[in-house]
C-alpha angles and dihedrals in degrees: 000000000000092000091056091048092051093045091048092049091049092050091048094051099037101038110018097039098064095045109123126176120198137175099063099091114221092002094067095096095041093048093047091048092047093052091047091049093050092049091047092050091049089050091052091050090048092048091050090050092050093047090049091052092048091049092050091047092051094048093046089050091051094046095049111065 
């Protein structure tokens, strides 16, 4: 779990942070923030899915001798 959190934080800071969109006038900041928020939400959903699969795999491994 901690590895996914660290990887997600690193991706957010290194890749999502510098994203800038220009050419839309006053909407540049809002559009950039919206895209960053959508990507971050998708990452959270993906991380939850991965953690759920790992949890199920661990419990199945412990239940089956």
